[in-house]
C-alpha positions in Angstrom: -7.6 -0.1 -18.3 -6.5 3.3 -20.9 -3.0 3.8 -21.6 -0.9 6.5 -23.1 1.3 4.5 -24.4 0.6 3.7 -28.4 3.2 0.9 -29.0 5.2 -1.0 -26.3 8.1 -1.3 -27.8 11.1 -0.2 -26.1 8.7 0.2 -22.8 11.1 -1.1 -20.0 8.9 0.3 -17.2 4.6 1.0 -17.2 3.4 2.4 -13.9 -0.3 2.9 -13.7 -0.7 5.9 -11.5 2.4 7.8 -12.9 0.3 10.9 -14.1 -2.0 11.0 -11.6 -0.8 12.6 -8.4 -4.2 12.7 -6.8 -4.5 8.5 -6.9 -0.2 8.3 -5.8 -1.5 10.2 -3.0 -4.5 8.1 -2.2 -2.1 4.8 -2.8 0.5 6.2 -0.4 -2.0 6.8 2.2 -4.3 3.6 1.8 -0.6 1.8 2.4 0.4 3.6 5.7 -3.4 3.2 6.6 -2.9 -0.5 6.3 0.5 -1.0 8.1 -0.6 1.3 11.0 -3.7 -0.7 11.6 -1.5 -4.0 11.3 0.7 -2.8 14.1 -1.7 -2.1 16.0 -3.4 -5.3 16.0 0.2 -7.0 16.4 0.7 -5.0 19.6 -2.9 -6.1 20.5 -2.5 -9.3 20.2 0.9 -10.0 21.9 -0.1 -7.6 25.0 -3.1 -10.3 25.3 -0.8 -13.2 24.8 1.7 -11.9 27.5 -1.3 -11.1 29.8 -2.9 -15.3 29.2 0.9 -16.0 30.2 0.9 -13.8 33.5 
């Protein structure tokens, strides 16, 4: 993993993708897709569980 930081002295945070907007957008889209998929999966599971009770 490359870094443009040459010394770690006085470094308070290290952001791996801070200099790459494409990677940030790709990461955000991937995270959003995982969350939406999880919500859809939960809704399907709950609907199936309540159908079994009826």
